[in-house]
C-alpha positions in Angstrom: -157.2 54.6 -119.4 -157.0 50.8 -119.1 -155.3 50.6 -122.5 -152.8 53.3 -121.5 -152.0 51.5 -118.2 -151.6 48.2 -120.1 -149.3 49.9 -122.6 -147.1 51.3 -119.8 -146.9 48.0 -118.0 -145.9 46.1 -121.2 -143.4 48.8 -122.1 -141.8 48.6 -118.6 -141.7 44.8 -118.7 -139.8 44.8 -122.0 -137.6 47.8 -121.0 -136.1 46.3 -117.9 -137.9 43.3 -116.3 -137.5 40.9 -119.2 -133.9 41.8 -120.0 -132.9 41.4 -116.3 -134.5 38.0 -116.0 -133.4 36.9 -119.4 -129.7 37.5 -118.6 -129.9 36.2 -115.0 -131.6 32.9 -115.7 -131.0 31.9 -119.3 -127.7 31.2 -121.2 -126.6 34.6 -122.6 -123.5 36.6 -123.0 -123.7 37.5 -119.3 -121.0 35.5 -117.6 -122.4 33.6 -114.6 -119.8 30.8 -114.1 -116.2 30.0 -115.0 -115.6 27.8 -118.1 -112.6 26.2 -116.4 -114.0 24.0 -113.7 -110.8 23.9 -111.7 -111.2 27.6 -110.9 -113.2 29.6 -108.5 -113.6 33.5 -108.4 -114.1 35.6 -105.3 -115.8 38.9 -106.4 -116.7 41.9 -104.3 -119.3 44.5 -104.9 -120.3 48.0 -103.5 -116.8 49.3 -102.5 -114.6 51.1 -102.1 -115.0 51.3 -98.4 -112.3 53.3 -96.7 -112.1 50.8 -93.7 -113.3 47.4 -94.8 -111.7 47.2 -98.3 -108.3 47.5 -96.8 -109.1 44.9 -94.1 -110.3 42.6 -96.9 -107.1 43.2 -98.9 -105.0 42.3 -95.8 -106.9 39.0 -95.6 -106.5 38.2 -99.2 -102.8 39.0 -99.1 -102.4 36.7 -96.1 -103.7 33.8 -98.1 -102.1 34.8 -101.5 -105.6 35.1 -103.1 -106.4 37.4 -106.0 -110.0 38.7 -106.4 -112.1 40.9 -108.6 -113.5 44.1 -107.2 -116.6 45.7 -108.8 -116.3 49.3 -107.6 -118.8 52.1 -107.4 -117.0 54.8 -109.4 -117.9 57.7 -107.2 -115.9 56.1 -104.3 -112.6 56.2 -106.2 -111.5 59.8 -105.9 -111.4 59.6 -102.1 -109.8 56.2 -102.1 -107.0 56.4 -104.7 -104.4 54.7 -102.5 -106.7 51.7 -102.1 -107.1 51.4 -105.8 -103.3 51.5 -106.2 -103.0 48.8 -103.7 -105.5 46.6 -105.5 -103.6 46.8 -108.7 -100.2 46.4 -107.1 -101.3 43.2 -105.3 -102.7 41.7 -108.5 -106.5 42.1 -108.1 -108.8 42.9 -111.0 -111.0 46.1 -110.9 -114.4 46.2 -112.6 -117.2 48.7 -112.7 -120.3 48.5 -110.4 -122.0 51.7 -111.7 -121.5 55.3 -110.9 -123.4 55.6 -107.6 -125.2 52.3 -107.1 -128.6 53.2 -108.6 -131.1 50.6 -109.7 -131.4 50.3 -113.5 -135.1 49.3 -113.1 -135.9 52.9 -112.2 -133.9 54.9 -114.6 -134.1 55.8 -118.3 -131.8 56.7 -121.1 -130.3 60.0 -119.8 -129.3 58.7 -116.4 -128.0 55.4 -117.9 -125.9 57.4 -120.4 -124.5 59.6 -117.5 -123.9 56.6 -115.4 -121.5 55.0 -117.9 -119.9 58.1 -119.3 -119.0 59.5 -115.9 -117.9 56.1 -114.5 -115.6 55.5 -117.5 -114.2 59.0 -117.2 -113.4 58.5 -113.5 -111.8 55.2 -114.2 -109.7 56.6 -117.0 -108.6 59.5 -114.8 -107.2 56.9 -112.4 -105.4 55.0 -115.1 -107.8 52.1 -115.0 -108.7 50.2 -118.2 -112.0 48.6 -117.3 -113.1 45.4 -119.1 -115.8 44.1 -116.7 -119.2 45.4 -115.5 -121.6 44.1 -113.0 -124.9 46.1 -112.5 -126.2 46.7 -109.0 -128.5 43.8 -108.0 -127.8 42.4 -111.5 -130.6 44.6 -112.8 -130.4 46.0 -116.4 -132.5 48.0 -118.8 -132.2 48.2 -122.6 -129.9 51.2 -122.4 -127.6 49.4 -119.9 -127.1 46.7 -122.5 -126.5 49.4 -125.2 -123.6 50.9 -123.1 -122.1 47.6 -122.1 -121.7 47.0 -125.8 -120.5 50.5 -126.6 -117.7 50.3 -124.1 -116.9 46.7 -125.0 -117.4 45.5 -121.5 -117.9 41.9 -120.3 -121.2 41.6 -118.5 -120.5 39.7 -115.3 -123.1 38.2 -112.9 -122.6 35.2 -110.5 -123.8 31.8 -109.6 -123.2 31.9 -105.8 -124.7 34.5 -103.5 -124.8 34.1 -99.7 -126.7 37.1 -98.5 -123.7 38.6 -96.7 -125.1 42.2 -97.0 -128.2 41.4 -94.9 -128.6 42.5 -91.3 -129.9 39.1 -90.4 -126.8 37.2 -91.7 -124.4 36.3 -89.0 -120.7 35.5 -89.5 -121.5 31.8 -89.0 -124.4 32.0 -91.5 -122.1 33.5 -94.2 -119.3 31.0 -93.5 -121.6 28.0 -93.7 -123.2 29.2 -96.9 -119.9 29.8 -98.6 -118.6 26.4 -97.7 -121.8 24.7 -98.8 -122.5 26.6 -102.0 -119.0 26.9 -103.5 -118.2 24.6 -106.4 -115.5 24.5 -108.9 -116.4 27.0 -111.6 -118.2 29.3 -109.2 -118.3 33.1 -109.4 -119.0 34.1 -105.8 -120.6 37.5 -105.2 -119.7 39.1 -101.9 -119.6 42.7 -100.6 -116.9 44.9 -99.2 -119.1 48.0 -99.0 -122.6 49.1 -98.0 -124.8 46.5 -96.3 -126.7 46.6 -93.0 -125.0 47.2 -89.6 -121.4 46.8 -90.7 -122.1 43.9 -92.9 -118.7 43.9 -94.6 -117.1 43.2 -91.2 -119.1 40.0 -91.0 -118.1 39.0 -94.5 -114.4 39.4 -93.7 -114.8 37.4 -90.5 -116.6 34.7 -92.4 -113.8 34.5 -95.1 -111.2 34.1 -92.3 -112.8 30.8 -91.5 -114.1 29.8 -95.0 -110.9 30.4 -97.0 -108.8 27.7 -95.3 -111.6 25.3 -95.7 -112.1 26.1 -99.4 -108.3 25.9 -100.0 -108.3 22.4 -98.4 -110.9 21.3 -100.9 -108.5 22.2 -103.7 -110.1 25.3 -105.1 -107.9 27.5 -107.4 -108.7 31.1 -106.7 -108.6 33.3 -109.8 -109.5 36.8 -111.0 -111.5 37.4 -114.2 -108.4 39.0 -115.7 -106.4 35.8 -115.1 -109.1 33.8 -117.0 -109.5 36.1 -119.9 -105.9 37.2 -120.3 
């Protein structure tokens, strides 16, 4: 029994724990920062939210900023007009999984379904997806297989400010953004999910942080603008 347990533990480690930490913390093909140090990228996960995503788009439009949205595919059918607005206003759309399930707890068949259904939904809405960010940054060996199969760029981040947390106030998020942002940063924020209307606090924080970041000379870009 002890050998069986040891085998299961080792298998699990190499199935998902090691790949996740390997790509998060070591130099790999996963993109965690921008090569051009004059640029900075605002990226948003967990949408589309029928209320907050539009409010965020209003704010970005006000400051003439383009961003990258990593979208949960199952939210698209009910929010088609928001997707159209994103594209019209020059934002980049990436994939953030089918329904925001954690890759650490799923095997081959679910991972296959996740990618196949997600890409089908994207295609139905006329979206050619090049970028993928897994929920929580977690992957398993089959995640990596399907990233390669669909020729997707694996995007992570190098700035996270905890904006999804219930305990994070608008002031906390603003201060962390201003303190942590550097040229070359890929900043991970959230326009969906989160505790106690968390996206509202993110938008409020950006209202204060964006003018400050602009005054420091940051050039805001999308991943599409970088890669062409």
